[in-house]
Biopython code that builds the backbone (N, CA, C, O; Angstrom):
import numpy as np
from Bio.PDB.StructureBuilder import StructureBuilder

atoms = [
    (1, "UNK", "N", (97.900, 58.475, 87.829)),
    (1, "UNK", "CA", (96.481, 58.474, 87.603)),
    (1, "UNK", "C", (95.937, 57.043, 87.528)),
    (1, "UNK", "O", (94.876, 56.748, 88.079)),
    (2, "UNK", "N", (96.669, 56.157, 86.843)),
    (2, "UNK", "CA", (96.212, 54.761, 86.732)),
    (2, "UNK", "C", (96.230, 54.080, 88.098)),
    (2, "UNK", "O", (95.358, 53.266, 88.400)),
    (3, "UNK", "N", (97.220, 54.412, 88.921)),
    (3, "UNK", "CA", (97.301, 53.826, 90.262)),
    (3, "UNK", "C", (96.079, 54.230, 91.084)),
    (3, "UNK", "O", (95.478, 53.399, 91.764)),
    (4, "UNK", "N", (95.722, 55.496, 91.017)),
    (4, "UNK", "CA", (94.556, 55.979, 91.755)),
    (4, "UNK", "C", (93.266, 55.356, 91.231)),
    (4, "UNK", "O", (92.348, 55.076, 92.001)),
    (5, "UNK", "N", (93.201, 55.143, 89.923)),
    (5, "UNK", "CA", (92.021, 54.496, 89.344)),
    (5, "UNK", "C", (91.898, 53.058, 89.848)),
    (5, "UNK", "O", (90.805, 52.605, 90.187)),
    (6, "UNK", "N", (93.013, 52.350, 89.896)),
    (6, "UNK", "CA", (92.991, 50.971, 90.407)),
    (6, "UNK", "C", (92.538, 50.948, 91.858)),
    (6, "UNK", "O", (91.748, 50.094, 92.260)),
    (7, "UNK", "N", (93.038, 51.880, 92.625)),
    (7, "UNK", "CA", (92.651, 51.959, 94.043)),
    (7, "UNK", "C", (91.153, 52.255, 94.180)),
    (7, "UNK", "O", (90.469, 51.653, 95.008)),
    (8, "UNK", "N", (90.652, 53.183, 93.366)),
    (8, "UNK", "CA", (89.232, 53.547, 93.420)),
    (8, "UNK", "C", (88.339, 52.369, 93.025)),
    (8, "UNK", "O", (87.281, 52.165, 93.621)),
    (9, "UNK", "N", (88.755, 51.604, 92.035)),
    (9, "UNK", "CA", (87.964, 50.438, 91.630)),
    (9, "UNK", "C", (87.844, 49.437, 92.773)),
    (9, "UNK", "O", (86.795, 48.820, 92.953)),
    (10, "UNK", "N", (88.904, 49.277, 93.537)),
    (10, "UNK", "CA", (88.853, 48.381, 94.682)),
    (10, "UNK", "C", (87.908, 48.877, 95.755)),
    (10, "UNK", "O", (87.247, 48.084, 96.425)),
    (11, "UNK", "N", (87.843, 50.174, 95.916)),
    (11, "UNK", "CA", (86.973, 50.756, 96.938)),
    (11, "UNK", "C", (85.505, 50.704, 96.536)),
    (11, "UNK", "O", (84.623, 50.660, 97.394)),
    (12, "UNK", "N", (85.243, 50.710, 95.231)),
    (12, "UNK", "CA", (83.857, 50.632, 94.764)),
    (12, "UNK", "C", (83.227, 49.286, 95.081)),
    (12, "UNK", "O", (82.054, 49.211, 95.446)),
    (13, "UNK", "N", (84.010, 48.225, 94.941)),
    (13, "UNK", "CA", (83.512, 46.898, 95.257)),
    (13, "UNK", "C", (82.595, 46.304, 94.204)),
    (13, "UNK", "O", (81.900, 45.327, 94.484)),
    (14, "UNK", "N", (82.574, 46.862, 93.007)),
    (14, "UNK", "CA", (81.732, 46.342, 91.932)),
    (14, "UNK", "C", (82.471, 45.192, 91.245)),
    (14, "UNK", "O", (83.547, 45.389, 90.681)),
    (15, "UNK", "N", (81.894, 44.006, 91.294)),
    (15, "UNK", "CA", (82.544, 42.827, 90.720)),
    (15, "UNK", "C", (82.782, 42.959, 89.224)),
    (15, "UNK", "O", (83.619, 42.244, 88.674)),
    (16, "UNK", "N", (82.075, 43.845, 88.559)),
    (16, "UNK", "CA", (82.279, 44.064, 87.127)),
    (16, "UNK", "C", (83.636, 44.690, 86.823)),
    (16, "UNK", "O", (84.081, 44.660, 85.675)),
    (17, "UNK", "N", (84.294, 45.250, 87.819)),
    (17, "UNK", "CA", (85.595, 45.880, 87.587)),
    (17, "UNK", "C", (86.760, 44.892, 87.742)),
    (17, "UNK", "O", (87.914, 45.269, 87.539)),
    (18, "UNK", "N", (86.475, 43.650, 88.092)),
    (18, "UNK", "CA", (87.534, 42.654, 88.249)),
    (18, "UNK", "C", (88.330, 42.468, 86.956)),
    (18, "UNK", "O", (89.559, 42.451, 87.016)),
    (19, "UNK", "N", (87.689, 42.328, 85.789)),
    (19, "UNK", "CA", (88.490, 42.191, 84.561)),
    (19, "UNK", "C", (89.401, 43.395, 84.295)),
    (19, "UNK", "O", (90.509, 43.232, 83.783)),
    (20, "UNK", "N", (88.943, 44.585, 84.637)),
    (20, "UNK", "CA", (89.773, 45.785, 84.455)),
    (20, "UNK", "C", (90.986, 45.712, 85.374)),
    (20, "UNK", "O", (92.106, 46.013, 84.960)),
    (21, "UNK", "N", (90.761, 45.313, 86.609)),
    (21, "UNK", "CA", (91.875, 45.207, 87.559)),
    (21, "UNK", "C", (92.853, 44.111, 87.140)),
    (21, "UNK", "O", (94.063, 44.265, 87.308)),
    (22, "UNK", "N", (92.346, 43.026, 86.606)),
    (22, "UNK", "CA", (93.232, 41.973, 86.112)),
    (22, "UNK", "C", (94.112, 42.504, 84.984)),
    (22, "UNK", "O", (95.294, 42.170, 84.910)),
    (23, "UNK", "N", (93.551, 43.317, 84.120)),
    (23, "UNK", "CA", (94.330, 43.917, 83.036)),
    (23, "UNK", "C", (95.383, 44.878, 83.600)),
    (23, "UNK", "O", (96.494, 44.964, 83.076)),
    (24, "UNK", "N", (95.030, 45.592, 84.662)),
    (24, "UNK", "CA", (95.983, 46.518, 85.278)),
    (24, "UNK", "C", (97.153, 45.790, 85.937)),
    (24, "UNK", "O", (98.198, 46.392, 86.182)),
    (25, "UNK", "N", (96.984, 44.506, 86.224)),
    (25, "UNK", "CA", (98.109, 43.731, 86.759)),
    (25, "UNK", "C", (99.236, 43.607, 85.730)),
    (25, "UNK", "O", (100.359, 43.243, 86.079)),
    (26, "UNK", "N", (98.940, 43.905, 84.482)),
    (26, "UNK", "CA", (99.938, 43.840, 83.417)),
    (26, "UNK", "C", (100.496, 45.218, 83.057)),
    (26, "UNK", "O", (101.267, 45.343, 82.105)),
    (27, "UNK", "N", (100.118, 46.239, 83.798)),
    (27, "UNK", "CA", (100.573, 47.599, 83.514)),
    (27, "UNK", "C", (102.093, 47.688, 83.611)),
    (27, "UNK", "O", (102.724, 46.925, 84.342)),
    (28, "UNK", "N", (102.670, 48.623, 82.871)),
    (28, "UNK", "CA", (104.133, 48.781, 82.880)),
    (28, "UNK", "C", (104.644, 49.377, 84.190)),
    (28, "UNK", "O", (105.816, 49.219, 84.533)),
    (29, "UNK", "N", (103.770, 50.058, 84.916)),
    (29, "UNK", "CA", (104.160, 50.716, 86.165)),
    (29, "UNK", "C", (103.943, 49.772, 87.347)),
    (29, "UNK", "O", (102.837, 49.275, 87.563)),
    (30, "UNK", "N", (104.997, 49.536, 88.095)),
    (30, "UNK", "CA", (104.943, 48.626, 89.244)),
    (30, "UNK", "C", (103.918, 49.070, 90.279)),
    (30, "UNK", "O", (103.251, 48.228, 90.880)),
    (31, "UNK", "N", (103.778, 50.381, 90.501)),
    (31, "UNK", "CA", (102.824, 50.879, 91.490)),
    (31, "UNK", "C", (101.379, 50.639, 91.055)),
    (31, "UNK", "O", (100.505, 50.401, 91.888)),
    (32, "UNK", "N", (101.141, 50.701, 89.767)),
    (32, "UNK", "CA", (99.800, 50.411, 89.252)),
    (32, "UNK", "C", (99.487, 48.940, 89.467)),
    (32, "UNK", "O", (98.388, 48.592, 89.900)),
    (33, "UNK", "N", (100.453, 48.074, 89.163)),
    (33, "UNK", "CA", (100.250, 46.630, 89.369)),
    (33, "UNK", "C", (99.983, 46.332, 90.840)),
    (33, "UNK", "O", (99.111, 45.522, 91.157)),
    (34, "UNK", "N", (100.712, 46.967, 91.730)),
    (34, "UNK", "CA", (100.520, 46.745, 93.168)),
    (34, "UNK", "C", (99.132, 47.208, 93.607)),
    (34, "UNK", "O", (98.455, 46.511, 94.363)),
    (35, "UNK", "N", (98.711, 48.371, 93.139)),
    (35, "UNK", "CA", (97.389, 48.885, 93.503)),
    (35, "UNK", "C", (96.287, 47.968, 92.989)),
    (35, "UNK", "O", (95.285, 47.747, 93.670)),
    (36, "UNK", "N", (96.478, 47.436, 91.783)),
    (36, "UNK", "CA", (95.477, 46.510, 91.229)),
    (36, "UNK", "C", (95.397, 45.238, 92.059)),
    (36, "UNK", "O", (94.301, 44.745, 92.325)),
    (37, "UNK", "N", (96.537, 44.699, 92.472)),
    (37, "UNK", "CA", (96.550, 43.482, 93.295)),
    (37, "UNK", "C", (95.867, 43.727, 94.633)),
    (37, "UNK", "O", (95.082, 42.899, 95.096)),
    (38, "UNK", "N", (96.163, 44.850, 95.245)),
    (38, "UNK", "CA", (95.535, 45.183, 96.530)),
    (38, "UNK", "C", (94.030, 45.348, 96.352)),
    (38, "UNK", "O", (93.245, 44.881, 97.178)),
    (39, "UNK", "N", (93.634, 46.012, 95.273)),
    (39, "UNK", "CA", (92.206, 46.208, 95.014)),
    (39, "UNK", "C", (91.496, 44.887, 94.781)),
    (39, "UNK", "O", (90.397, 44.673, 95.293)),
    (40, "UNK", "N", (92.110, 44.007, 94.020)),
    (40, "UNK", "CA", (91.509, 42.686, 93.798)),
    (40, "UNK", "C", (91.366, 41.939, 95.122)),
    (40, "UNK", "O", (90.357, 41.274, 95.357)),
    (41, "UNK", "N", (92.357, 42.046, 95.968)),
    (41, "UNK", "CA", (92.294, 41.380, 97.262)),
    (41, "UNK", "C", (91.224, 41.937, 98.169)),
    (41, "UNK", "O", (90.746, 41.245, 99.068)),
    (42, "UNK", "N", (90.840, 43.180, 97.945)),
    (42, "UNK", "CA", (89.835, 43.812, 98.804)),
    (42, "UNK", "C", (88.414, 43.328, 98.519)),
    (42, "UNK", "O", (87.503, 43.590, 99.304)),
    (43, "UNK", "N", (88.221, 42.627, 97.409)),
    (43, "UNK", "CA", (86.876, 42.176, 97.074)),
    (43, "UNK", "C", (86.354, 41.103, 98.027)),
    (43, "UNK", "O", (85.156, 41.062, 98.310)),
    (44, "UNK", "N", (87.230, 40.238, 98.523)),
    (44, "UNK", "CA", (86.828, 39.208, 99.483)),
    (44, "UNK", "C", (85.572, 38.466, 99.020)),
    (44, "UNK", "O", (84.641, 38.247, 99.795)),
    (45, "UNK", "N", (85.568, 38.098, 97.779)),
    (45, "UNK", "CA", (84.400, 37.439, 97.204)),
    (45, "UNK", "C", (84.858, 36.222, 96.407)),
    (45, "UNK", "O", (85.846, 36.300, 95.676)),
    (46, "UNK", "N", (84.160, 35.108, 96.538)),
    (46, "UNK", "CA", (84.563, 33.907, 95.799)),
    (46, "UNK", "C", (84.636, 34.117, 94.293)),
    (46, "UNK", "O", (85.479, 33.513, 93.630)),
    (47, "UNK", "N", (83.763, 34.966, 93.739)),
    (47, "UNK", "CA", (83.804, 35.232, 92.303)),
    (47, "UNK", "C", (85.125, 35.906, 91.915)),
    (47, "UNK", "O", (85.693, 35.604, 90.865)),
    (48, "UNK", "N", (85.603, 36.803, 92.751)),
    (48, "UNK", "CA", (86.891, 37.454, 92.485)),
    (48, "UNK", "C", (87.999, 36.409, 92.496)),
    (48, "UNK", "O", (88.865, 36.405, 91.621)),
    (49, "UNK", "N", (87.972, 35.533, 93.476)),
    (49, "UNK", "CA", (88.997, 34.492, 93.569)),
    (49, "UNK", "C", (88.959, 33.579, 92.341)),
    (49, "UNK", "O", (90.003, 33.245, 91.781)),
    (50, "UNK", "N", (87.768, 33.182, 91.929)),
    (50, "UNK", "CA", (87.654, 32.288, 90.774)),
    (50, "UNK", "C", (88.123, 32.976, 89.495)),
    (50, "UNK", "O", (88.776, 32.348, 88.660)),
    (51, "UNK", "N", (87.801, 34.244, 89.333)),
    (51, "UNK", "CA", (88.225, 34.985, 88.146)),
    (51, "UNK", "C", (89.745, 35.073, 88.091)),
    (51, "UNK", "O", (90.342, 34.914, 87.026)),
    (52, "UNK", "N", (90.365, 35.322, 89.225)),
    (52, "UNK", "CA", (91.827, 35.402, 89.284)),
    (52, "UNK", "C", (92.430, 34.034, 88.990)),
    (52, "UNK", "O", (93.397, 33.931, 88.234)),
    (53, "UNK", "N", (91.869, 32.986, 89.581)),
    (53, "UNK", "CA", (92.373, 31.629, 89.342)),
    (53, "UNK", "C", (92.259, 31.240, 87.872)),
    (53, "UNK", "O", (93.147, 30.582, 87.330)),
    (54, "UNK", "N", (91.180, 31.642, 87.235)),
    (54, "UNK", "CA", (91.003, 31.340, 85.817)),
    (54, "UNK", "C", (92.051, 32.049, 84.953)),
    (54, "UNK", "O", (92.502, 31.505, 83.945)),
    (55, "UNK", "N", (92.429, 33.248, 85.348)),
    (55, "UNK", "CA", (93.392, 34.033, 84.569)),
    (55, "UNK", "C", (94.841, 33.678, 84.889)),
    (55, "UNK", "O", (95.736, 33.988, 84.102)),
    (56, "UNK", "N", (95.082, 33.046, 86.008)),
    (56, "UNK", "CA", (96.443, 32.769, 86.483)),
    (56, "UNK", "C", (97.298, 31.949, 85.508)),
    (56, "UNK", "O", (98.453, 32.314, 85.288)),
    (57, "UNK", "N", (96.798, 30.877, 84.920)),
    (57, "UNK", "CA", (97.658, 30.067, 84.044)),
    (57, "UNK", "C", (98.201, 30.821, 82.822)),
    (57, "UNK", "O", (99.284, 30.507, 82.330)),
    (58, "UNK", "N", (97.461, 31.797, 82.346)),
    (58, "UNK", "CA", (97.877, 32.533, 81.155)),
    (58, "UNK", "C", (98.617, 33.827, 81.469)),
    (58, "UNK", "O", (99.043, 34.538, 80.558)),
    (59, "UNK", "N", (98.771, 34.132, 82.742)),
    (59, "UNK", "CA", (99.414, 35.390, 83.136)),
    (59, "UNK", "C", (100.933, 35.307, 82.985)),
    (59, "UNK", "O", (101.540, 34.245, 83.120)),
    (60, "UNK", "N", (101.512, 36.453, 82.703)),
    (60, "UNK", "CA", (102.969, 36.542, 82.634)),
    (60, "UNK", "C", (103.530, 36.315, 84.038)),
    (60, "UNK", "O", (102.871, 36.643, 85.024)),
    (61, "UNK", "N", (104.730, 35.761, 84.138)),
    (61, "UNK", "CA", (105.308, 35.491, 85.459)),
    (61, "UNK", "C", (105.352, 36.717, 86.377)),
    (61, "UNK", "O", (105.110, 36.596, 87.578)),
    (62, "UNK", "N", (105.651, 37.867, 85.835)),
    (62, "UNK", "CA", (105.730, 39.073, 86.671)),
    (62, "UNK", "C", (104.357, 39.474, 87.210)),
    (62, "UNK", "O", (104.270, 40.117, 88.256)),
    (63, "UNK", "N", (103.300, 39.105, 86.518)),
    (63, "UNK", "CA", (101.938, 39.457, 86.926)),
    (63, "UNK", "C", (101.414, 38.474, 87.966)),
    (63, "UNK", "O", (100.582, 38.827, 88.802)),
    (64, "UNK", "N", (101.896, 37.259, 87.909)),
    (64, "UNK", "CA", (101.402, 36.217, 88.825)),
    (64, "UNK", "C", (101.597, 36.576, 90.290)),
    (64, "UNK", "O", (100.773, 36.206, 91.126)),
    (65, "UNK", "N", (102.657, 37.282, 90.614)),
    (65, "UNK", "CA", (102.901, 37.661, 92.013)),
    (65, "UNK", "C", (101.751, 38.502, 92.549)),
    (65, "UNK", "O", (101.298, 38.291, 93.674)),
    (66, "UNK", "N", (101.278, 39.448, 91.755)),
    (66, "UNK", "CA", (100.146, 40.268, 92.179)),
    (66, "UNK", "C", (98.877, 39.461, 92.315)),
    (66, "UNK", "O", (98.069, 39.696, 93.214)),
    (67, "UNK", "N", (98.706, 38.513, 91.419)),
    (67, "UNK", "CA", (97.518, 37.666, 91.477)),
    (67, "UNK", "C", (97.541, 36.782, 92.730)),
    (67, "UNK", "O", (96.521, 36.608, 93.398)),
    (68, "UNK", "N", (98.696, 36.237, 93.031)),
    (68, "UNK", "CA", (98.827, 35.396, 94.227)),
    (68, "UNK", "C", (98.588, 36.230, 95.482)),
    (68, "UNK", "O", (97.947, 35.767, 96.425)),
    (69, "UNK", "N", (99.100, 37.453, 95.495)),
    (69, "UNK", "CA", (98.863, 38.352, 96.634)),
    (69, "UNK", "C", (97.357, 38.578, 96.810)),
    (69, "UNK", "O", (96.832, 38.492, 97.920)),
    (70, "UNK", "N", (96.681, 38.864, 95.715)),
    (70, "UNK", "CA", (95.242, 39.109, 95.786)),
    (70, "UNK", "C", (94.500, 37.880, 96.303)),
    (70, "UNK", "O", (93.594, 37.995, 97.128)),
    (71, "UNK", "N", (94.889, 36.706, 95.813)),
    (71, "UNK", "CA", (94.256, 35.466, 96.295)),
    (71, "UNK", "C", (94.486, 35.255, 97.787)),
    (71, "UNK", "O", (93.595, 34.796, 98.502)),
    (72, "UNK", "N", (95.671, 35.590, 98.245)),
    (72, "UNK", "CA", (95.974, 35.443, 99.676)),
    (72, "UNK", "C", (95.091, 36.376, 100.499)),
    (72, "UNK", "O", (94.600, 35.992, 101.561)),
    (73, "UNK", "N", (94.890, 37.590, 100.016)),
    (73, "UNK", "CA", (94.033, 38.552, 100.726)),
    (73, "UNK", "C", (92.599, 38.057, 100.759)),
    (73, "UNK", "O", (91.929, 38.164, 101.785)),
    (74, "UNK", "N", (92.127, 37.519, 99.654)),
    (74, "UNK", "CA", (90.756, 37.013, 99.593)),
    (74, "UNK", "C", (90.602, 35.809, 100.519)),
    (74, "UNK", "O", (89.602, 35.692, 101.227)),
    (75, "UNK", "N", (91.582, 34.922, 100.516)),
    (75, "UNK", "CA", (91.539, 33.710, 101.333)),
    (75, "UNK", "C", (91.507, 34.026, 102.818)),
    (75, "UNK", "O", (90.950, 33.250, 103.594)),
    (76, "UNK", "N", (92.081, 35.131, 103.231)),
    (76, "UNK", "CA", (92.078, 35.506, 104.641)),
    (76, "UNK", "C", (90.672, 35.742, 105.165)),
    (76, "UNK", "O", (90.428, 35.643, 106.367)),
    (77, "UNK", "N", (89.754, 36.052, 104.272)),
    (77, "UNK", "CA", (88.389, 36.374, 104.675)),
    (77, "UNK", "C", (87.413, 35.244, 104.420)),
    (77, "UNK", "O", (86.494, 35.012, 105.206)),
    (78, "UNK", "N", (87.618, 34.539, 103.309)),
    (78, "UNK", "CA", (86.667, 33.476, 102.921)),
    (78, "UNK", "C", (86.816, 32.272, 103.822)),
    (78, "UNK", "O", (86.105, 31.281, 103.653)),
]
sb = StructureBuilder()
sb.init_structure("model")
sb.init_model(0)
sb.init_chain("A")
sb.init_seg("    ")
for serial, (resi, resn, name, xyz) in enumerate(atoms, 1):
    if name == "N":
        sb.init_residue(resn, " ", resi, " ")
    sb.init_atom(name, np.array(xyz, "f"), 0.0, 1.0, " ", f" {name:<3s}", serial, name[0])
structure = sb.get_structure()
């Protein structure tokens, strides 16, 4: 259910859901973390990239991979 919620948030495209998706990058379920990273990457918006960059230094090492993936997806468009 959390994985589907993360996916749906990415499809909505509402920048207000970025903090929720960032929190989902810390979920215990690997599939939820992956869905959150993909959703964050789908925003293709500089604000999304900046929010992720701001959160990156304090993120756990396991979460950083998803954040970097999302940044790479955003960078492909910007």
